[in-house]
C-alpha positions in Angstrom: -8.7 -15.1 -26.8 -11.0 -16.4 -24.1 -12.7 -14.2 -21.6 -11.2 -15.4 -18.3 -13.7 -13.6 -16.2 -16.8 -15.4 -17.4 -15.4 -18.9 -18.3 -14.1 -21.4 -15.8 -10.5 -22.5 -16.1 -10.1 -26.1 -17.3 -7.2 -28.5 -17.3 -6.5 -27.6 -20.9 -5.9 -24.0 -19.9 -3.1 -25.1 -17.6 -1.3 -27.1 -20.3 -1.0 -23.9 -22.4 0.8 -21.8 -19.7 4.6 -21.5 -19.7 6.3 -24.4 -18.0 9.3 -22.6 -16.5 7.7 -22.3 -13.0 5.7 -25.4 -13.2 8.8 -27.6 -13.7 10.6 -25.8 -10.9 7.6 -26.0 -8.6 7.2 -29.7 -9.1 10.9 -30.3 -8.5 11.1 -28.1 -5.4 7.6 -28.8 -4.3 8.4 -32.5 -4.0 11.3 -31.6 -1.7 9.0 -29.5 0.5 6.5 -32.3 0.6 9.1 -34.9 1.6 11.1 -32.9 4.1 9.1 -29.8 5.0 9.7 -26.1 4.4 12.4 -25.9 7.0 14.9 -27.6 4.7 14.4 -25.0 1.9 16.8 -22.1 1.5 15.6 -18.5 1.8 15.7 -18.2 -1.9 13.6 -21.3 -2.4 11.0 -20.1 0.0 10.8 -16.7 -1.6 10.6 -18.4 -5.0 7.6 -20.4 -3.9 5.9 -17.2 -2.7 6.7 -15.3 -5.9 6.6 -18.2 -8.4 9.9 -16.9 -9.8 13.3 -18.2 -8.7 15.2 -15.4 -10.5 13.2 -12.7 -8.8 13.8 -14.3 -5.5 17.6 -14.4 -6.1 17.5 -10.8 -7.2 15.7 -9.7 -4.0 18.1 -11.4 -1.7 21.1 -10.0 -3.6 19.6 -6.5 -3.7 18.7 -6.4 0.0 21.4 -8.6 1.4 19.4 -10.4 4.0 15.9 -11.1 5.2 15.9 -8.4 7.8 16.6 -5.7 5.2 14.0 -7.3 2.9 11.4 -7.3 5.6 11.9 -3.6 6.2 11.7 -2.6 2.5 8.9 -0.4 1.3 6.7 -1.3 -1.6 8.6 1.2 -3.8 12.0 -0.2 -2.8 10.8 -3.8 -3.5 9.5 -2.8 -7.0 13.0 -1.5 -8.0 14.1 -5.2 -8.3 13.6 -6.8 -11.7 10.6 -9.1 -11.7 8.9 -7.5 -8.7 5.7 -5.6 -9.5 3.1 -4.2 -7.2 1.4 -7.6 -6.6 4.7 -9.4 -5.7 5.8 -6.5 -3.5 2.5 -6.6 -1.6 2.8 -10.4 -1.3 6.3 -10.1 0.2 5.2 -7.5 2.7 2.1 -9.6 3.7 4.3 -12.6 4.3 6.6 -10.7 6.6 3.7 -9.1 8.4 2.3 -12.6 9.1 5.7 -13.5 10.6 5.7 -10.4 12.8 2.1 -11.1 14.0 3.1 -14.7 14.8 5.9 -13.4 17.0 3.2 -11.8 19.2 2.1 -15.2 20.4 5.5 -16.5 21.5 
């Protein structure tokens, strides 16, 4: 196994990674490129953020709506399958950016 900290990542490294998200990202990414993020569903936007469509679906099912999701604690977020500490922090950071944007309206 290669030491990832000391060796730069090459194109060959990307070809060895699982393709599940890569295929989804290409398909959905093209839609975002063509029409913009505003046409994507909440699940699709969360899936882009998390790089996991199933986890995005589970989050919205578990919390019911974006308001409840935005108010969830790190611990609550991590109770959902596929959501670890990094993804929970990523979700909270995204909602915090949205809240800060509202200050300028």
